[in-house]
C-alpha positions, 0 to 999 in steps of 0.5 A, a space after each residue: 474842904 473835901 478832897 478825894 485821892 487814892 493814897 491821901 496825898 492830895 489832902 496832905 498837899 492842901 494842908 501844907 499849902 494852908 500852913 505856908 499861907 499862914 506863915 506868909 501872912 505872919 511874916 507880912 504882918 511882922 514886916 508891917 509892924 516893924 515898918 522896915 521897907 526898902 526904898 523902891 530904888 534900891 529894890 529895883 537896882 537889886 532886881 536889875 543886878 539879879 536879872 543881869 547875873 541870871 542872864 549872864 549865867 543862862 547865856 554862859 550855860 547856853 554858850 557851853 551847850 552850843 560849844 559842846 554841840 559844835 564839837 560833837 557835830 564836828 567830830 561826827 562830820 569828820 567821822 562821816 568824811 573818813 568813812 566816805 574816803 574809805 569807801 572811795 579808796 575801796 572803790 578805786 582799789 577795786 577798779 584799779 586792781 584789774 587795770 594794774 594786773 592788765 598793765 603788768 601783764 602787758 609790760 611782761 609780754 612786751 619785755 619778753 618780746 623785746 628779750 626774744 628780739 635781743 637774743 636773736 640779734 645777739 645770736 646774729 652778731 656772734 655768728 657775724 663776729 665768728 666769720 669776721 674773726 675767721 676771715 681776719 685770722 686767715 687773711 692777716 695771720 694768727 697768734 699762737 702761744 703758751 705760758 709756764 707759771 712757776 712760783 716766782 716767775 711767768 714764762 711766755 712764748 708767743 708765735 705770730 704768723 703773718 702770712 709767710 713771716 713768723 715772729 717769736 717772742 719769749 719772755 720771763 716775767 719775775 714776780 715781786 715776792 715780799 718777805 
């Protein structure tokens, strides 16, 4: 046999193949000489068990691979969902910010106008109360008084003028001082 190769690898392979063929033939001859053969039923059963076991291992490996792929897909989908939710929130925030600013400004303007109206009404009420009190004091009378505060008592003098009548009240109220 003539085989050509650049590094001589092909020649080595063919020599190794020839050696394995010889070894196999010698093994077969020894088996035939010893006449040790397995019954066909045991061999077939062993082959079935081996096939079943190999199938189980392959199915288990495929199941694990499928589960890992499912886990990776679920993680990726969750990541995409989070990104989409973040984008939605950013768009909503960019839309809501000007609206919120406008609503806030409107509420401040409404508050300012209501406060102005309230202040005007309060001023009018004070003017009306002043005239009313002045009218009541001149029509009904007025009260005048003084007080004197000492360390242990309060002295009060009141004069009530009701038209032509005068009522004077003088009272001293002692303080309860604890020792």
